[in-house]
C-alpha positions in Angstrom: -16.1 -12.7 -4.6 -17.4 -14.9 -1.8 -16.8 -14.2 1.8 -15.4 -17.7 2.7 -12.0 -17.7 4.2 -9.2 -19.4 2.1 -7.4 -22.4 3.4 -3.9 -21.1 2.4 -2.4 -17.8 3.6 -1.4 -15.8 0.5 1.6 -13.5 0.7 3.1 -11.4 -2.1 6.7 -10.4 -2.4 7.2 -6.7 -1.9 8.3 -6.4 -5.5 5.1 -7.9 -6.9 2.9 -6.0 -4.4 4.5 -2.7 -5.4 4.2 -3.5 -9.2 0.6 -4.4 -8.7 -0.2 -1.2 -6.9 1.7 0.9 -9.5 -0.4 -0.9 -12.2 -3.6 -0.1 -10.5 -4.3 -3.7 -9.5 -5.1 -3.2 -5.8 -8.3 -5.2 -6.3 -6.2 -8.1 -7.5 -4.1 -8.0 -4.3 -7.3 -7.8 -2.2 -9.0 -10.7 -4.1 -5.9 -12.9 -4.3 -6.7 -15.1 -1.3 -10.1 -15.9 -2.7 -8.6 -16.4 -6.2 -6.1 -19.0 -4.8 -8.9 -20.7 -2.8 -11.0 -21.0 -6.0 -8.1 -22.5 -7.9 -7.5 -25.0 -5.2 -11.2 -26.0 -5.3 -11.6 -25.9 -9.1 -8.3 -27.6 -10.0 -8.2 -29.9 -6.9 -4.7 -28.7 -6.0 -3.2 -27.5 -2.7 -1.3 -24.3 -2.9 1.7 -24.2 -0.6 4.3 -21.7 0.5 4.8 -18.8 -1.9 8.3 -17.9 -3.2 9.7 -14.8 -1.6 11.7 -13.8 -4.6 8.9 -13.6 -7.2 9.1 -10.4 -9.2 6.1 -10.5 -11.7 3.3 -12.6 -10.1 2.2 -14.7 -7.2 4.3 -17.8 -7.4 3.9 -20.7 -5.0 4.6 -24.4 -4.6 1.6 -26.5 -5.1 0.6 -30.2 -4.9 -1.6 -31.7 -7.6 -4.5 -34.0 -6.7 -2.4 -37.1 -7.3 0.3 -35.8 -4.9 2.8 -34.6 -7.5 4.6 -31.4 -6.7 4.2 -28.4 -9.0 4.8 -24.7 -9.1 2.0 -22.3 -9.8 2.0 -18.7 -11.1 -0.9 -16.4 -10.9 -0.8 -12.9 -12.3 -3.8 -10.7 -12.7 -5.3 -7.4 -13.5 -3.1 -5.3 -15.7 0.0 -7.2 -14.6 -0.7 -10.1 -17.0 -4.3 -9.9 -18.1 -5.3 -12.6 -15.6 -3.2 -15.6 -16.5 -2.5 -18.8 -14.7 0.3 -21.3 -15.4 1.2 -24.5 -13.5 4.2 -26.6 -14.2 6.0 -29.5 -12.4 8.3 -28.2 -9.8 12.0 -28.7 -10.4 12.0 -31.5 -7.7 9.5 -33.4 -9.8 11.3 -33.2 -13.1 13.3 -36.1 -14.4 17.0 -35.8 -13.8 19.7 -36.9 -16.3 22.6 -38.9 -15.1 25.9 -39.3 -16.9 
């Protein structure tokens, strides 16, 4: 990985950190800040504050290039085979009114 510093601090919940270590994914933990910075660059998103209660992956708020809010999930190594998913955040979803 490159040695450039990421723009966004990356923090894992203790549960995810412990699961990653138990799964032998210490490299994924170490590389996570650079992975997030690469996603920000490649996808033109801004990754925000991570969720403290994540249990299976790095999960954080994000802002899409057009300014729309989203939630992003990044799991790697043997935790999830290196997957990424991004979805509109609940605040951005349409609401039904009665």
